[in-house]
C-alpha positions as CSV (number, residue, x, y, z in Angstrom):
1,M,0.0,0.0,0.1
2,N,2.9,2.4,0.5
3,N,4.1,2.1,-2.8
4,T,0.5,3.0,-4.3
5,S,0.1,5.6,-1.6
6,Q,3.7,7.5,-3.0
7,Q,2.5,7.0,-6.6
8,Y,-0.7,8.5,-5.7
9,D,0.5,11.4,-4.3
10,A,3.1,12.0,-7.3
11,A,0.5,11.6,-9.7
12,V,-2.0,14.0,-8.0
13,K,1.0,16.3,-7.4
14,Q,1.5,16.6,-11.1
15,C,-2.4,17.0,-11.6
16,K,-2.1,19.7,-8.8
17,D,0.8,21.8,-10.3
18,I,-0.8,22.2,-13.7
19,F,-4.2,22.9,-12.0
20,L,-2.5,25.8,-9.9
21,K,-0.6,27.1,-13.1
22,K,-3.6,27.7,-15.3
23,M,-5.7,29.3,-12.2
24,K,-2.8,31.7,-12.5
25,D,-3.3,32.5,-16.0
26,Y,-7.1,31.8,-16.2
27,G,-8.1,32.8,-12.3
28,T,-11.1,30.6,-11.2
29,A,-13.2,31.3,-14.6
30,W,-14.4,27.5,-14.0
31,R,-16.7,29.0,-10.9
32,N,-18.8,29.8,-14.2
33,L,-19.4,26.1,-14.8
34,R,-22.4,24.5,-14.2
35,L,-21.9,20.7,-12.5
36,R,-23.6,19.4,-16.1
37,S,-20.7,21.0,-17.8
38,L,-18.0,19.7,-15.9
39,T,-19.8,16.2,-16.5
40,D,-19.9,16.8,-20.1
41,Q,-16.2,18.3,-20.2
42,I,-15.1,15.0,-18.3
43,F,-17.3,13.0,-20.7
44,I,-15.4,14.8,-23.6
45,K,-11.8,13.7,-22.5
46,A,-12.8,10.1,-21.6
47,Q,-14.8,9.6,-25.1
48,R,-11.4,10.7,-26.6
49,I,-9.2,8.4,-25.0
50,K,-11.8,5.4,-25.5
51,S,-11.7,7.0,-29.1
52,I,-7.8,6.5,-29.4
53,E,-7.6,3.3,-27.6
54,E,-9.9,1.9,-30.1
55,K,-8.6,3.4,-33.3
56,G,-5.1,2.9,-31.9
57,T,-3.8,6.2,-33.4
58,Q,-4.5,10.3,-32.8
59,K,-4.3,13.3,-34.8
60,V,-4.3,15.8,-32.1
61,G,-1.0,15.9,-30.6
62,D,-2.4,16.1,-27.1
63,D,-1.2,12.7,-25.5
64,I,-3.7,10.7,-23.1
65,K,-2.3,11.2,-20.0
66,G,-3.2,15.0,-20.8
67,E,-6.8,13.9,-20.5
68,Y,-6.3,11.5,-17.6
69,I,-5.0,14.8,-15.9
70,G,-8.1,16.6,-17.2
71,I,-10.2,14.4,-16.0
72,I,-9.0,14.6,-12.3
73,N,-8.8,18.5,-12.3
74,Y,-12.6,18.3,-13.7
75,C,-13.4,16.2,-10.9
76,V,-11.9,18.4,-8.2
77,I,-13.6,21.3,-9.7
78,A,-16.6,19.5,-9.7
79,L,-16.4,18.4,-6.0
80,I,-15.3,22.2,-5.2
81,Q,-18.5,23.7,-7.0
82,L,-20.7,21.1,-5.2
83,E,-19.0,22.7,-2.0
84,L,-19.7,26.2,-2.7
85,A,-23.1,25.6,-4.4
86,G,-24.4,28.7,-2.6
87,D,-21.3,30.9,-3.3
88,S,-22.2,33.3,-5.8
89,R,-18.0,34.4,-5.9
90,I,-16.6,34.1,-9.2
91,D,-13.1,34.9,-8.3
92,L,-12.1,33.0,-5.5
93,P,-8.5,33.4,-3.8
94,Y,-5.7,31.1,-4.9
95,D,-5.3,30.0,-1.3
96,E,-8.8,29.1,-0.6
97,V,-8.9,27.1,-3.5
98,E,-5.6,25.6,-3.2
99,T,-7.0,24.4,0.5
100,L,-10.2,22.9,-1.3
101,Y,-8.2,21.2,-3.9
102,D,-6.2,19.3,-1.2
103,K,-9.4,18.9,1.1
104,Y,-10.9,16.9,-1.8
105,V,-8.1,15.2,-2.9
106,R,-7.3,14.0,0.5
107,Q,-11.1,13.0,1.0
108,T,-10.6,10.8,-2.4
109,K,-7.2,9.3,-1.3
110,K,-8.7,8.1,1.6
111,L,-12.0,6.6,-0.2
112,M,-9.2,4.6,-2.5
113,E,-7.1,3.5,0.5
114,D,-10.4,1.9,1.9
115,K,-11.5,0.4,-1.5
116,N,-7.8,-0.8,-1.8
117,H,-7.9,-2.6,1.4
118,D,-11.1,-4.4,0.7
119,Y,-10.5,-5.1,-3.3
120,G,-6.5,-6.0,-2.6
121,E,-5.3,-3.5,-5.4
122,A,-7.0,-4.9,-8.3
123,W,-6.9,-2.2,-10.2
124,R,-3.3,-3.1,-11.0
125,D,-4.5,-6.3,-13.2
126,M,-7.3,-4.2,-14.9
127,R,-6.9,-3.4,-18.7
128,M,-6.4,0.7,-19.1
129,S,-9.6,0.4,-21.5
130,S,-11.4,-1.0,-18.4
131,L,-10.4,1.9,-16.5
132,T,-11.6,4.4,-19.4
133,D,-15.1,2.2,-19.5
134,L,-15.4,2.7,-15.9
135,I,-14.6,6.2,-15.8
136,L,-17.5,6.8,-18.9
137,M,-20.0,4.3,-17.0
138,K,-19.6,6.9,-13.9
139,I,-20.1,9.8,-16.3
140,F,-23.5,8.2,-17.7
141,R,-24.4,7.3,-14.3
142,V,-23.6,11.5,-13.1
143,K,-26.0,12.5,-16.2
144,Q,-28.9,10.3,-15.2
145,I,-28.7,11.4,-11.5
146,E,-28.3,15.4,-12.7
147,D,-31.3,14.3,-15.1
148,N,-33.3,13.3,-11.9
149,K,-32.6,16.8,-10.3
150,G,-29.8,14.7,-8.0
151,Q,-32.4,12.6,-6.6
152,T,-31.3,8.8,-5.9
153,I,-33.4,5.7,-4.4
154,I,-30.7,3.8,-3.4
155,S,-27.3,4.6,-5.1
156,E,-24.2,7.1,-4.1
157,G,-24.8,10.9,-5.3
158,V,-22.7,12.6,-7.9
159,D,-20.1,13.4,-5.5
160,A,-18.9,9.8,-4.8
161,N,-19.0,9.1,-8.8
162,Y,-16.6,12.2,-9.1
163,M,-14.4,10.4,-6.7
164,D,-14.4,7.4,-8.1
165,M,-13.6,9.0,-11.5
166,L,-10.8,10.7,-9.9
167,N,-9.6,7.7,-8.3
168,Y,-9.6,5.5,-11.8
169,S,-8.0,8.4,-13.4
170,V,-4.9,8.5,-11.0
171,F,-4.8,4.6,-11.5
172,A,-4.1,5.1,-15.2
173,L,-1.3,7.6,-14.4
174,I,0.2,5.2,-12.3
175,K,-0.3,2.9,-15.1
176,L,0.9,5.0,-17.7
177,A,4.2,5.9,-15.7
């Protein structure tokens, strides 16, 4: 588990670095995005990964690793947006956003550690395409929950699905390394 924890931290550090640099360039313009739009952004990235996996080639230079990083960062943004749903501020202070980023990565890593304990790191034996498919399945679940105005009968909410997508994407980055 120690190795997984270190690999997880290294992958997330890379994502956070990109996130914070983009925040310096763009500010928190993403505060304008509704959850549905964030879900669609994650969908676009996951669908591109699946398309490249199936075709075996790509025409746009951005690599698959960058798409997984994008999924991770959009998932963190979605979790932040959920927390700040009643907050109308568009411009958030850098320190506040960094603290929220760390908070949700910590919670998501804890979820991964708990599931890893129970599943015995089964993800290490999974195919990359399965991780992509699981992310897409989670996206379609989130879309259904959104269409149901956030209501579920027995299922976990959108936050748990965003955390799972984040974890699957970290696993993909670890496997790509």
